[in-house]
N, CA, C and O atoms as a Tripos MOL2 file, in Angstrom:
@<TRIPOS>MOLECULE
protein
  280   279    70     0     0
PROTEIN
NO_CHARGES

@<TRIPOS>ATOM
      1 N          95.9500  118.7420  122.5920 N.3       1 MET1
      2 CA         96.0250  119.4580  120.9970 C.3       1 MET1
      3 C          95.5250  120.6130  120.3020 C.2       1 MET1
      4 O          94.3650  120.8980  120.5980 O.2       1 MET1
      5 N          96.0160  121.2600  119.5650 N.am      2 LYS2
      6 CA         95.7650  122.7560  119.2510 C.3       2 LYS2
      7 C          94.5560  122.8490  117.8760 C.2       2 LYS2
      8 O          95.1900  122.5620  116.8610 O.2       2 LYS2
      9 N          93.4800  123.0630  117.6120 N.am      3 ILE3
     10 CA         92.6170  122.9570  116.7320 C.3       3 ILE3
     11 C          92.9020  124.5230  116.3330 C.2       3 ILE3
     12 O          92.8740  125.2970  117.2900 O.2       3 ILE3
     13 N          93.3010  125.3620  114.4290 N.am      4 THR4
     14 CA         92.8660  125.8860  113.9610 C.3       4 THR4
     15 C          92.2200  126.1150  113.0150 C.2       4 THR4
     16 O          92.3560  125.4270  112.0040 O.2       4 THR4
     17 N          91.1950  127.3050  113.0840 N.am      5 GLU5
     18 CA         90.0650  127.4540  112.5840 C.3       5 GLU5
     19 C          90.1560  128.7880  111.6150 C.2       5 GLU5
     20 O          90.2220  129.9540  112.0020 O.2       5 GLU5
     21 N          90.1450  128.3510  110.3720 N.am      6 LYS6
     22 CA         90.0820  129.3670  109.1970 C.3       6 LYS6
     23 C          88.1390  129.5480  109.3930 C.2       6 LYS6
     24 O          87.1600  128.8060  109.4720 O.2       6 LYS6
     25 N          88.4470  131.0160  109.3970 N.am      7 GLU7
     26 CA         86.6760  132.1040  108.5850 C.3       7 GLU7
     27 C          87.0000  132.5880  107.5280 C.2       7 GLU7
     28 O          87.7580  133.5380  107.7220 O.2       7 GLU7
     29 N          86.7200  132.3310  106.0580 N.am      8 PHE8
     30 CA         86.5680  133.5750  104.9730 C.3       8 PHE8
     31 C          85.9510  134.5790  104.7130 C.2       8 PHE8
     32 O          86.0250  134.6290  103.4860 O.2       8 PHE8
     33 N          85.1210  135.8160  105.1970 N.am      9 ASN9
     34 CA         84.4980  136.8860  104.5710 C.3       9 ASN9
     35 C          84.7590  136.7850  102.8640 C.2       9 ASN9
     36 O          85.7010  137.1220  102.1480 O.2       9 ASN9
     37 N          83.3760  136.1210  102.5890 N.am     10 ILE10
     38 CA         83.6640  136.5140  101.1930 C.3      10 ILE10
     39 C          83.5620  137.7490   99.9940 C.2      10 ILE10
     40 O          83.7070  137.9000   98.7810 O.2      10 ILE10
     41 N          83.2140  138.5000  101.2070 N.am     11 GLU11
     42 CA         82.1850  140.0750  101.1150 C.3      11 GLU11
     43 C          83.2780  141.0430  101.6050 C.2      11 GLU11
     44 O          82.9720  142.0300  100.9360 O.2      11 GLU11
     45 N          83.9760  141.2860  102.0770 N.am     12 THR12
     46 CA         85.5550  142.0780  102.6930 C.3      12 THR12
     47 C          86.7070  141.2990  101.9920 C.2      12 THR12
     48 O          87.5250  142.0300  101.4340 O.2      12 THR12
     49 N          86.9710  139.7260  101.8950 N.am     13 GLY13
     50 CA         87.9890  139.2610  101.6370 C.3      13 GLY13
     51 C          89.3240  139.1630  102.5930 C.2      13 GLY13
     52 O          90.5470  139.2370  102.4760 O.2      13 GLY13
     53 N          88.1770  138.9190  103.7700 N.am     14 GLU14
     54 CA         89.2610  139.0630  105.0000 C.3      14 GLU14
     55 C          89.2930  137.5990  105.3510 C.2      14 GLU14
     56 O          88.2330  137.0190  105.1130 O.2      14 GLU14
     57 N          90.4560  136.7160  105.9650 N.am     15 GLU15
     58 CA         90.6780  136.0220  106.3870 C.3      15 GLU15
     59 C          90.9170  135.5190  107.5170 C.2      15 GLU15
     60 O          92.1250  135.2850  107.4670 O.2      15 GLU15
     61 N          90.3680  135.0520  108.9710 N.am     16 ILE16
     62 CA         90.3950  135.0860  109.4820 C.3      16 ILE16
     63 C          90.9260  133.3940  110.1030 C.2      16 ILE16
     64 O          90.2730  132.3760  109.8760 O.2      16 ILE16
     65 N          92.3080  133.4280  110.9520 N.am     17 ILE17
     66 CA         92.7750  132.0380  111.4790 C.3      17 ILE17
     67 C          93.1360  132.3680  113.1330 C.2      17 ILE17
     68 O          93.8960  133.1980  113.6310 O.2      17 ILE17
     69 N          92.2090  131.3000  113.7690 N.am     18 THR18
     70 CA         92.7000  131.1120  115.0760 C.3      18 THR18
     71 C          92.2810  129.7910  115.6090 C.2      18 THR18
     72 O          91.4510  128.9170  115.3630 O.2      18 THR18
     73 N          93.7210  130.1750  116.8820 N.am     19 GLU19
     74 CA         94.2520  128.7290  116.8670 C.3      19 GLU19
     75 C          93.5030  128.6340  118.2460 C.2      19 GLU19
     76 O          93.0940  129.6650  118.7800 O.2      19 GLU19
     77 N          93.3000  127.2450  118.8960 N.am     20 ARG20
     78 CA         92.4080  126.9430  119.9330 C.3      20 ARG20
     79 C          93.2000  125.8740  120.8460 C.2      20 ARG20
     80 O          94.2090  125.4120  120.3140 O.2      20 ARG20
     81 N          92.8910  125.4110  122.1500 N.am     21 ASP21
     82 CA         93.2070  124.2610  122.3090 C.3      21 ASP21
     83 C          91.7250  123.0990  122.5610 C.2      21 ASP21
     84 O          90.9090  123.3790  123.4400 O.2      21 ASP21
     85 N          91.6090  122.2750  121.9920 N.am     22 GLU22
     86 CA         90.0800  121.1110  121.8080 C.3      22 GLU22
     87 C          89.5920  121.2350  123.1330 C.2      22 GLU22
     88 O          90.2590  121.5070  124.1310 O.2      22 GLU22
     89 N          88.1780  120.9760  123.0510 N.am     23 THR23
     90 CA         87.6960  120.8330  124.6650 C.3      23 THR23
     91 C          87.3930  119.1780  125.0610 C.2      23 THR23
     92 O          87.1980  118.3190  124.2010 O.2      23 THR23
     93 N          87.3950  118.9370  126.4330 N.am     24 ALA24
     94 CA         87.1040  117.7010  126.2900 C.3      24 ALA24
     95 C          86.2360  116.9290  125.7110 C.2      24 ALA24
     96 O          86.8020  115.8370  125.6570 O.2      24 ALA24
     97 N          85.0100  116.8120  125.1560 N.am     25 ALA25
     98 CA         84.5290  116.8680  124.7270 C.3      25 ALA25
     99 C          84.9850  116.3350  122.8980 C.2      25 ALA25
    100 O          84.5830  115.2820  122.4050 O.2      25 ALA25
    101 N          85.6760  117.1230  122.3300 N.am     26 GLU26
    102 CA         86.2500  117.2400  121.6230 C.3      26 GLU26
    103 C          87.7800  116.3750  121.2070 C.2      26 GLU26
    104 O          88.1340  115.9100  120.1230 O.2      26 GLU26
    105 N          88.6460  116.3940  122.8650 N.am     27 THR27
    106 CA         89.2680  115.0700  122.5650 C.3      27 THR27
    107 C          88.4950  113.9080  123.0140 C.2      27 THR27
    108 O          89.0850  112.9430  122.5280 O.2      27 THR27
    109 N          87.6650  113.5640  123.5640 N.am     28 LYS28
    110 CA         86.9970  112.0810  123.5010 C.3      28 LYS28
    111 C          86.6940  111.7820  122.3790 C.2      28 LYS28
    112 O          87.0810  110.7380  121.8530 O.2      28 LYS28
    113 N          85.9480  112.6390  121.8100 N.am     29 ALA29
    114 CA         85.6350  111.8500  120.8700 C.3      29 ALA29
    115 C          86.7610  111.8050  119.8120 C.2      29 ALA29
    116 O          86.8700  111.0100  118.8790 O.2      29 ALA29
    117 N          87.3390  112.5320  120.0550 N.am     30 ARG30
    118 CA         88.7710  112.6320  118.6270 C.3      30 ARG30
    119 C          90.0890  110.7040  119.4680 C.2      30 ARG30
    120 O          90.9950  110.0660  118.9310 O.2      30 ARG30
    121 N          89.6660  110.6200  120.3350 N.am     31 LEU31
    122 CA         89.9040  109.2690  121.0810 C.3      31 LEU31
    123 C          89.3550  108.1770  121.0600 C.2      31 LEU31
    124 O          89.7800  107.0280  121.1740 O.2      31 LEU31
    125 N          88.2060  108.6810  120.8790 N.am     32 ASP32
    126 CA         87.0270  107.6030  120.5740 C.3      32 ASP32
    127 C          87.1490  106.9020  119.1770 C.2      32 ASP32
    128 O          87.1840  105.6780  119.0550 O.2      32 ASP32
    129 N          87.2100  107.7820  118.1440 N.am     33 TYR33
    130 CA         87.1730  107.6260  117.1390 C.3      33 TYR33
    131 C          88.0060  106.9460  116.7960 C.2      33 TYR33
    132 O          87.7070  105.9490  116.1390 O.2      33 TYR33
    133 N          89.4780  107.2500  117.1360 N.am     34 THR34
    134 CA         90.9240  106.4960  116.3960 C.3      34 THR34
    135 C          91.0840  105.1370  117.0730 C.2      34 THR34
    136 O          91.7610  104.1800  116.6970 O.2      34 THR34
    137 N          90.2300  105.2750  118.2680 N.am     35 LYS35
    138 CA         89.4940  103.4850  118.7620 C.3      35 LYS35
    139 C          88.8430  102.7370  118.0360 C.2      35 LYS35
    140 O          88.9760  101.5130  118.0790 O.2      35 LYS35
    141 N          88.1070  103.2870  117.3230 N.am     36 LYS36
    142 CA         87.1980  102.6790  116.3470 C.3      36 LYS36
    143 C          87.5970  102.2050  114.9820 C.2      36 LYS36
    144 O          87.1540  101.3190  114.2510 O.2      36 LYS36
    145 N          88.9110  103.3760  114.8270 N.am     37 VAL37
    146 CA         89.5460  102.8470  113.2430 C.3      37 VAL37
    147 C          90.4230  102.0830  113.2170 C.2      37 VAL37
    148 O          90.8430  101.6040  112.1640 O.2      37 VAL37
    149 N          90.8550  101.8250  114.2860 N.am     38 ALA38
    150 CA         92.0990  101.0740  114.7730 C.3      38 ALA38
    151 C          91.2300   99.6180  115.4190 C.2      38 ALA38
    152 O          92.0420   98.7040  115.2820 O.2      38 ALA38
    153 N          89.8970   99.0320  116.0700 N.am     39 THR39
    154 CA         89.5660   98.2010  115.6550 C.3      39 THR39
    155 C          89.0290   97.4930  114.4910 C.2      39 THR39
    156 O          89.0500   96.3060  114.1680 O.2      39 THR39
    157 N          88.5040   98.6270  113.9070 N.am     40 ALA40
    158 CA         88.0250   98.4770  112.3330 C.3      40 ALA40
    159 C          89.1680   97.5710  111.7150 C.2      40 ALA40
    160 O          88.9000   96.3810  111.5500 O.2      40 ALA40
    161 N          90.3950   98.0300  111.3680 N.am     41 GLU41
    162 CA         91.5860   97.5730  110.4320 C.3      41 GLU41
    163 C          91.7370   96.6110  111.3050 C.2      41 GLU41
    164 O          92.3410   95.7770  110.6300 O.2      41 GLU41
    165 N          91.5650   96.0390  112.6130 N.am     42 ALA42
    166 CA         92.2140   95.1030  112.7330 C.3      42 ALA42
    167 C          90.7800   93.3200  112.7290 C.2      42 ALA42
    168 O          90.8880   92.1030  112.8760 O.2      42 ALA42
    169 N          89.9980   94.0130  112.5460 N.am     43 GLU43
    170 CA         88.8070   93.2890  112.1180 C.3      43 GLU43
    171 C          88.9210   93.0170  110.6410 C.2      43 GLU43
    172 O          88.1240   92.1910  110.1950 O.2      43 GLU43
    173 N          89.6970   93.5190  109.8820 N.am     44 ALA44
    174 CA         89.5960   93.7780  108.5300 C.3      44 ALA44
    175 C          90.7640   92.6020  108.6390 C.2      44 ALA44
    176 O          90.7230   91.4410  108.2320 O.2      44 ALA44
    177 N          91.8080   93.3100  109.3260 N.am     45 LYS45
    178 CA         93.5890   92.0670  108.6790 C.3      45 LYS45
    179 C          92.7890   90.5290  108.8500 C.2      45 LYS45
    180 O          92.6950   89.6200  108.0260 O.2      45 LYS45
    181 N          92.1940   90.6360  110.4260 N.am     46 THR46
    182 CA         91.8580   89.2380  111.0150 C.3      46 THR46
    183 C          91.0640   88.4560  109.7470 C.2      46 THR46
    184 O          91.5440   87.4890  109.1540 O.2      46 THR46
    185 N          89.6610   89.1100  109.4310 N.am     47 LYS47
    186 CA         89.5580   88.1090  108.3710 C.3      47 LYS47
    187 C          89.6770   88.2620  107.2900 C.2      47 LYS47
    188 O          88.8330   87.7810  106.5340 O.2      47 LYS47
    189 N          90.8430   89.0410  106.7520 N.am     48 ALA48
    190 CA         91.4920   89.1940  105.4630 C.3      48 ALA48
    191 C          92.3550   87.5030  105.3100 C.2      48 ALA48
    192 O          92.3870   86.8110  104.2930 O.2      48 ALA48
    193 N          92.8970   87.2270  106.4770 N.am     49 THR49
    194 CA         93.6750   87.0960  106.8780 C.3      49 THR49
    195 C          93.1030   85.0280  106.7440 C.2      49 THR49
    196 O          93.2920   84.0850  105.9760 O.2      49 THR49
    197 N          92.2580   85.3550  108.2370 N.am     50 ALA50
    198 CA         91.2520   83.2800  107.5590 C.3      50 ALA50
    199 C          90.4760   83.8070  106.2590 C.2      50 ALA50
    200 O          89.3390   83.5710  106.6680 O.2      50 ALA50
    201 N          90.3960   84.0310  105.7370 N.am     51 ARG51
    202 CA         89.8470   84.2630  103.9940 C.3      51 ARG51
    203 C          91.1650   83.4180  103.5270 C.2      51 ARG51
    204 O          90.8250   82.2470  103.3590 O.2      51 ARG51
    205 N          92.9610   83.6700  103.1810 N.am     52 GLN52
    206 CA         93.6470   83.3920  102.3020 C.3      52 GLN52
    207 C          94.2090   82.3870  103.3130 C.2      52 GLN52
    208 O          95.4140   82.2690  103.0920 O.2      52 GLN52
    209 N          93.5900   81.1780  104.9160 N.am     53 ALA53
    210 CA         94.2080   80.4710  105.1920 C.3      53 ALA53
    211 C          93.7540   79.0690  104.5710 C.2      53 ALA53
    212 O          94.2680   77.9740  104.3420 O.2      53 ALA53
    213 N          91.5940   80.1570  104.3110 N.am     54 ILE54
    214 CA         90.7720   78.4800  103.9540 C.3      54 ILE54
    215 C          91.4740   78.6970  102.5780 C.2      54 ILE54
    216 O          92.3340   77.8420  102.3640 O.2      54 ILE54
    217 N          91.3120   79.7010  101.5120 N.am     55 ALA55
    218 CA         91.8880   79.6080  100.2280 C.3      55 ALA55
    219 C          93.4560   78.8410  100.2510 C.2      55 ALA55
    220 O          93.9960   78.5330   99.1890 O.2      55 ALA55
    221 N          94.0220   78.6120  101.4090 N.am     56 ASP56
    222 CA         95.3030   78.1350  101.4630 C.3      56 ASP56
    223 C          94.9070   76.5630  101.0840 C.2      56 ASP56
    224 O          95.2800   75.9480  100.0860 O.2      56 ASP56
    225 N          93.8520   75.9730  102.3980 N.am     57 ARG57
    226 CA         93.8030   74.9250  102.1970 C.3      57 ARG57
    227 C          92.7800   74.2100  101.1160 C.2      57 ARG57
    228 O          92.5970   72.9930  101.0590 O.2      57 ARG57
    229 N          92.2770   74.9890  100.4440 N.am     58 LEU58
    230 CA         91.5790   74.4980   99.4530 C.3      58 LEU58
    231 C          91.9600   74.5700   98.5260 C.2      58 LEU58
    232 O          91.1890   74.1660   97.6560 O.2      58 LEU58
    233 N          93.5590   75.1840   97.9490 N.am     59 GLY59
    234 CA         94.3310   75.0850   96.4710 C.3      59 GLY59
    235 C          94.0590   76.7160   96.1100 C.2      59 GLY59
    236 O          95.0250   77.2890   95.6070 O.2      59 GLY59
    237 N          92.7240   77.5860   96.3400 N.am     60 LEU60
    238 CA         92.9570   78.4810   95.5180 C.3      60 LEU60
    239 C          93.5540   79.8850   95.7440 C.2      60 LEU60
    240 O          93.9890   80.2890   96.8220 O.2      60 LEU60
    241 N          93.5150   80.6380   94.4790 N.am     61 THR61
    242 CA         94.1540   81.7760   94.4430 C.3      61 THR61
    243 C          93.4480   82.9140   95.1590 C.2      61 THR61
    244 O          92.4360   82.5450   95.7560 O.2      61 THR61
    245 N          93.8730   84.8410   95.2890 N.am     62 ALA62
    246 CA         93.0580   85.1790   95.9340 C.3      62 ALA62
    247 C          91.5540   85.7040   94.6040 C.2      62 ALA62
    248 O          90.5120   86.3140   94.8460 O.2      62 ALA62
    249 N          91.9270   85.3030   93.6500 N.am     63 ASP63
    250 CA         90.7960   85.6900   92.9100 C.3      63 ASP63
    251 C          90.4910   85.3250   92.1360 C.2      63 ASP63
    252 O          90.1170   85.7960   91.0610 O.2      63 ASP63
    253 N          90.6900   83.3680   92.9400 N.am     64 GLU64
    254 CA         89.3210   83.0780   92.5950 C.3      64 GLU64
    255 C          88.6610   82.5540   93.7180 C.2      64 GLU64
    256 O          87.6380   81.9380   93.4180 O.2      64 GLU64
    257 N          89.0430   82.6260   95.4850 N.am     65 LEU65
    258 CA         88.2990   82.7280   96.1890 C.3      65 LEU65
    259 C          87.4850   84.0390   96.0070 C.2      65 LEU65
    260 O          86.3190   84.1990   96.3700 O.2      65 LEU65
    261 N          88.2930   84.9720   95.3760 N.am     66 GLN66
    262 CA         87.0950   86.1980   95.3100 C.3      66 GLN66
    263 C          86.3190   86.4310   94.2440 C.2      66 GLN66
    264 O          85.8440   87.5640   94.1670 O.2      66 GLN66
    265 N          86.0540   85.6360   93.3740 N.am     67 VAL67
    266 CA         84.9950   84.9360   92.8260 C.3      67 VAL67
    267 C          84.0840   84.2600   93.1860 C.2      67 VAL67
    268 O          82.9480   84.6870   92.9750 O.2      67 VAL67
    269 N          84.2510   83.0690   93.8030 N.am     68 LEU68
    270 CA         83.3400   82.2140   94.2960 C.3      68 LEU68
    271 C          82.8670   83.4220   95.6860 C.2      68 LEU68
    272 O          81.6790   83.2380   95.9500 O.2      68 LEU68
    273 N          83.4390   84.4560   96.5060 N.am     69 LEU69
    274 CA         82.8060   85.0550   97.3970 C.3      69 LEU69
    275 C          81.9950   86.2430   97.3840 C.2      69 LEU69
    276 O          81.3200   86.7670   98.2690 O.2      69 LEU69
    277 N          82.2610   86.6230   95.9020 N.am     70 GLY70
    278 CA         80.9060   87.6020   95.1230 C.3      70 GLY70
    279 C          81.7800   88.6720   95.8740 C.2      70 GLY70
    280 O          81.4670   89.8620   95.8350 O.2      70 GLY70
@<TRIPOS>BOND
     1     1     2 1
     2     2     3 1
     3     3     4 2
     4     3     5 am
     5     5     6 1
     6     6     7 1
     7     7     8 2
     8     7     9 am
     9     9    10 1
    10    10    11 1
    11    11    12 2
    12    11    13 am
    13    13    14 1
    14    14    15 1
    15    15    16 2
    16    15    17 am
    17    17    18 1
    18    18    19 1
    19    19    20 2
    20    19    21 am
    21    21    22 1
    22    22    23 1
    23    23    24 2
    24    23    25 am
    25    25    26 1
    26    26    27 1
    27    27    28 2
    28    27    29 am
    29    29    30 1
    30    30    31 1
    31    31    32 2
    32    31    33 am
    33    33    34 1
    34    34    35 1
    35    35    36 2
    36    35    37 am
    37    37    38 1
    38    38    39 1
    39    39    40 2
    40    39    41 am
    41    41    42 1
    42    42    43 1
    43    43    44 2
    44    43    45 am
    45    45    46 1
    46    46    47 1
    47    47    48 2
    48    47    49 am
    49    49    50 1
    50    50    51 1
    51    51    52 2
    52    51    53 am
    53    53    54 1
    54    54    55 1
    55    55    56 2
    56    55    57 am
    57    57    58 1
    58    58    59 1
    59    59    60 2
    60    59    61 am
    61    61    62 1
    62    62    63 1
    63    63    64 2
    64    63    65 am
    65    65    66 1
    66    66    67 1
    67    67    68 2
    68    67    69 am
    69    69    70 1
    70    70    71 1
    71    71    72 2
    72    71    73 am
    73    73    74 1
    74    74    75 1
    75    75    76 2
    76    75    77 am
    77    77    78 1
    78    78    79 1
    79    79    80 2
    80    79    81 am
    81    81    82 1
    82    82    83 1
    83    83    84 2
    84    83    85 am
    85    85    86 1
    86    86    87 1
    87    87    88 2
    88    87    89 am
    89    89    90 1
    90    90    91 1
    91    91    92 2
    92    91    93 am
    93    93    94 1
    94    94    95 1
    95    95    96 2
    96    95    97 am
    97    97    98 1
    98    98    99 1
    99    99   100 2
   100    99   101 am
   101   101   102 1
   102   102   103 1
   103   103   104 2
   104   103   105 am
   105   105   106 1
   106   106   107 1
   107   107   108 2
   108   107   109 am
   109   109   110 1
   110   110   111 1
   111   111   112 2
   112   111   113 am
   113   113   114 1
   114   114   115 1
   115   115   116 2
   116   115   117 am
   117   117   118 1
   118   118   119 1
   119   119   120 2
   120   119   121 am
   121   121   122 1
   122   122   123 1
   123   123   124 2
   124   123   125 am
   125   125   126 1
   126   126   127 1
   127   127   128 2
   128   127   129 am
   129   129   130 1
   130   130   131 1
   131   131   132 2
   132   131   133 am
   133   133   134 1
   134   134   135 1
   135   135   136 2
   136   135   137 am
   137   137   138 1
   138   138   139 1
   139   139   140 2
   140   139   141 am
   141   141   142 1
   142   142   143 1
   143   143   144 2
   144   143   145 am
   145   145   146 1
   146   146   147 1
   147   147   148 2
   148   147   149 am
   149   149   150 1
   150   150   151 1
   151   151   152 2
   152   151   153 am
   153   153   154 1
   154   154   155 1
   155   155   156 2
   156   155   157 am
   157   157   158 1
   158   158   159 1
   159   159   160 2
   160   159   161 am
   161   161   162 1
   162   162   163 1
   163   163   164 2
   164   163   165 am
   165   165   166 1
   166   166   167 1
   167   167   168 2
   168   167   169 am
   169   169   170 1
   170   170   171 1
   171   171   172 2
   172   171   173 am
   173   173   174 1
   174   174   175 1
   175   175   176 2
   176   175   177 am
   177   177   178 1
   178   178   179 1
   179   179   180 2
   180   179   181 am
   181   181   182 1
   182   182   183 1
   183   183   184 2
   184   183   185 am
   185   185   186 1
   186   186   187 1
   187   187   188 2
   188   187   189 am
   189   189   190 1
   190   190   191 1
   191   191   192 2
   192   191   193 am
   193   193   194 1
   194   194   195 1
   195   195   196 2
   196   195   197 am
   197   197   198 1
   198   198   199 1
   199   199   200 2
   200   199   201 am
   201   201   202 1
   202   202   203 1
   203   203   204 2
   204   203   205 am
   205   205   206 1
   206   206   207 1
   207   207   208 2
   208   207   209 am
   209   209   210 1
   210   210   211 1
   211   211   212 2
   212   211   213 am
   213   213   214 1
   214   214   215 1
   215   215   216 2
   216   215   217 am
   217   217   218 1
   218   218   219 1
   219   219   220 2
   220   219   221 am
   221   221   222 1
   222   222   223 1
   223   223   224 2
   224   223   225 am
   225   225   226 1
   226   226   227 1
   227   227   228 2
   228   227   229 am
   229   229   230 1
   230   230   231 1
   231   231   232 2
   232   231   233 am
   233   233   234 1
   234   234   235 1
   235   235   236 2
   236   235   237 am
   237   237   238 1
   238   238   239 1
   239   239   240 2
   240   239   241 am
   241   241   242 1
   242   242   243 1
   243   243   244 2
   244   243   245 am
   245   245   246 1
   246   246   247 1
   247   247   248 2
   248   247   249 am
   249   249   250 1
   250   250   251 1
   251   251   252 2
   252   251   253 am
   253   253   254 1
   254   254   255 1
   255   255   256 2
   256   255   257 am
   257   257   258 1
   258   258   259 1
   259   259   260 2
   260   259   261 am
   261   261   262 1
   262   262   263 1
   263   263   264 2
   264   263   265 am
   265   265   266 1
   266   266   267 1
   267   267   268 2
   268   267   269 am
   269   269   270 1
   270   270   271 1
   271   271   272 2
   272   271   273 am
   273   273   274 1
   274   274   275 1
   275   275   276 2
   276   275   277 am
   277   277   278 1
   278   278   279 1
   279   279   280 2
@<TRIPOS>SUBSTRUCTURE
     1 MET1         2 RESIDUE 1 A MET
     2 LYS2         6 RESIDUE 1 A LYS
     3 ILE3        10 RESIDUE 1 A ILE
     4 THR4        14 RESIDUE 1 A THR
     5 GLU5        18 RESIDUE 1 A GLU
     6 LYS6        22 RESIDUE 1 A LYS
     7 GLU7        26 RESIDUE 1 A GLU
     8 PHE8        30 RESIDUE 1 A PHE
     9 ASN9        34 RESIDUE 1 A ASN
    10 ILE10       38 RESIDUE 1 A ILE
    11 GLU11       42 RESIDUE 1 A GLU
    12 THR12       46 RESIDUE 1 A THR
    13 GLY13       50 RESIDUE 1 A GLY
    14 GLU14       54 RESIDUE 1 A GLU
    15 GLU15       58 RESIDUE 1 A GLU
    16 ILE16       62 RESIDUE 1 A ILE
    17 ILE17       66 RESIDUE 1 A ILE
    18 THR18       70 RESIDUE 1 A THR
    19 GLU19       74 RESIDUE 1 A GLU
    20 ARG20       78 RESIDUE 1 A ARG
    21 ASP21       82 RESIDUE 1 A ASP
    22 GLU22       86 RESIDUE 1 A GLU
    23 THR23       90 RESIDUE 1 A THR
    24 ALA24       94 RESIDUE 1 A ALA
    25 ALA25       98 RESIDUE 1 A ALA
    26 GLU26      102 RESIDUE 1 A GLU
    27 THR27      106 RESIDUE 1 A THR
    28 LYS28      110 RESIDUE 1 A LYS
    29 ALA29      114 RESIDUE 1 A ALA
    30 ARG30      118 RESIDUE 1 A ARG
    31 LEU31      122 RESIDUE 1 A LEU
    32 ASP32      126 RESIDUE 1 A ASP
    33 TYR33      130 RESIDUE 1 A TYR
    34 THR34      134 RESIDUE 1 A THR
    35 LYS35      138 RESIDUE 1 A LYS
    36 LYS36      142 RESIDUE 1 A LYS
    37 VAL37      146 RESIDUE 1 A VAL
    38 ALA38      150 RESIDUE 1 A ALA
    39 THR39      154 RESIDUE 1 A THR
    40 ALA40      158 RESIDUE 1 A ALA
    41 GLU41      162 RESIDUE 1 A GLU
    42 ALA42      166 RESIDUE 1 A ALA
    43 GLU43      170 RESIDUE 1 A GLU
    44 ALA44      174 RESIDUE 1 A ALA
    45 LYS45      178 RESIDUE 1 A LYS
    46 THR46      182 RESIDUE 1 A THR
    47 LYS47      186 RESIDUE 1 A LYS
    48 ALA48      190 RESIDUE 1 A ALA
    49 THR49      194 RESIDUE 1 A THR
    50 ALA50      198 RESIDUE 1 A ALA
    51 ARG51      202 RESIDUE 1 A ARG
    52 GLN52      206 RESIDUE 1 A GLN
    53 ALA53      210 RESIDUE 1 A ALA
    54 ILE54      214 RESIDUE 1 A ILE
    55 ALA55      218 RESIDUE 1 A ALA
    56 ASP56      222 RESIDUE 1 A ASP
    57 ARG57      226 RESIDUE 1 A ARG
    58 LEU58      230 RESIDUE 1 A LEU
    59 GLY59      234 RESIDUE 1 A GLY
    60 LEU60      238 RESIDUE 1 A LEU
    61 THR61      242 RESIDUE 1 A THR
    62 ALA62      246 RESIDUE 1 A ALA
    63 ASP63      250 RESIDUE 1 A ASP
    64 GLU64      254 RESIDUE 1 A GLU
    65 LEU65      258 RESIDUE 1 A LEU
    66 GLN66      262 RESIDUE 1 A GLN
    67 VAL67      266 RESIDUE 1 A VAL
    68 LEU68      270 RESIDUE 1 A LEU
    69 LEU69      274 RESIDUE 1 A LEU
    70 GLY70      278 RESIDUE 1 A GLY
């Protein structure tokens, strides 16, 4: 993946834009973060589904359940 870096010198008004390949460490960090976000989203979806199932069994709306859970 290409990384674009922009450097702006206030004194001269010069703007330098460089493009480079990401390092192995940057690639690993990006992929780890992507995996972490996907896991968090999956967990949130699972919890929401479980809460909705409980609300359905109790005959509560989502708003009523939210009031009970705080």
